[in-house]
N, C-alpha and C positions, 0 to 999 in steps of 0.2 A: 824202326828204328824213333829214340824219342824223340823229340822236336825240338830240348837243346841240342842236338848233335847236328840234328838238322840244319840249324841255323847257320851254327859253324860253320858249316860247309856250304854254305849260300854266303855267310860274313868271307870267307875268303876265298872264294870265286871269284867275288867282287873286289876282292882288297890289291886288289892288278889294274881295275881299268880305275879307281879310288884317285889309284897314289897316280896314276899315269897323263890325270890333269894336270895342264896349266892352271896355277896359280895364276888368282887375279891381284892384281893390281892394288897392294896395300895401301889405304888412306890410312896419315895420320900426323901427329901432331910433334913437334920437336919442339921444345924449354929448355932456354938456359935462366938458369938463375942465379942470381949469390946476395948473400947473406953472411955477416960472420966471417968475414975472409972464406967463406966455404963455395965454392961453386960443384953445383948439377944443372944435370942433365935428361930430360928425364923428357920421355916418348908415351904419348897418351892415345889408345885407339877407339874406332868412331867404340860407342855402346849404345843397348839400347835401351839402355836403363837408367838416365843422370842421376834419381838420385841415389844414385848406388857409390857413385863417382869418390870415392875417397879424395881426402888432401895428405897433401906428402908435408914434415913439419923440414922446415927450409932456416938452419939458423937455432935460434935459440926463440928466434922470436915470431917469429910466420909458421906459417901452412900454405903452401898453395893444391889449388888445385884448377883442373880445365877439366872440360866438361867439351866432350868432338860429336856430334850427332849427324848423322848421314843417313841419304836412302839411299840404294847403290854402291855405286863411284862414287855417288853427288857429296859432298859436306852441306848439311843444311845451317849447320851454326855451331857456333866453337865461344863458350863460354866460360871466365878465367876470371877467379876467383884466392885474391889475397887476405887472409886472413891476420890478423894479428891477437900473440898471448895477452891474456887480462887472465887475476890471477883466478876469476871463476870459473873462466870460458873463454875459446876464442872469437873474438867479435871481426864481426868484417871491415875492409875497411874502400875496399876497391872490388869491385865488376865489372871486365870488359863483355860486350857482347858484337860477334860480328858473324853478320849476316847472311852466307849465301854466298862464304870465300870459293877463292878460288888456289888450291894448290900453284903453291911460283916457291920456288930456291931465296926470294926474299922472304925476308921478315914481312909477316901478316901486322904483327903489334907495332912494329918499330920500342926502343927500349922505352919499356916502362921505369919509373920507381916509386915505388913508392917507401911509406914513412911510418915508422908506430908512433900513437900519442905518445902512447907510456911511456921506450925508453929514448925514443929518436930515432934510433937503428931502423938499418936503409936495404932496403930490398930491390934490389935491381932485377932487372927478368927483359926477354923476347921472345917469341917464338914462329914458328915458319909451321904453315899446312903443305905438306909431303904429301905425293904421289907416287910410290915406287914404282916401275914400268917392269911389268908384264916382259922376262926369260925371251 
């Protein structure tokens, strides 16, 4: 029997075992942002490569990035970045760091306000670190 066929049979036999395993509680950061009368709700999951985290456009003047790092089910850090538009590139306006935060139904950050020096536009945001309970 060809190797590919054998591996396919083994994978098919193991699939029911994998799909029946209970999912681990999902740690995630949920952020609500408002700029230019637009409301955005963004969800961020733990990353093993914080440098690859992308910034999301918020309104016409801002970008927002969140980096959630964890070991297992424990958050080790949350870093939040707010950038403002400028003609050549986006400029970092605000960086907030939270070391070893604990999941909670209350806001991790409280209400934050960031202003663009170029346009005077306001970015409002707050983030909550959550952990879904296993079924």
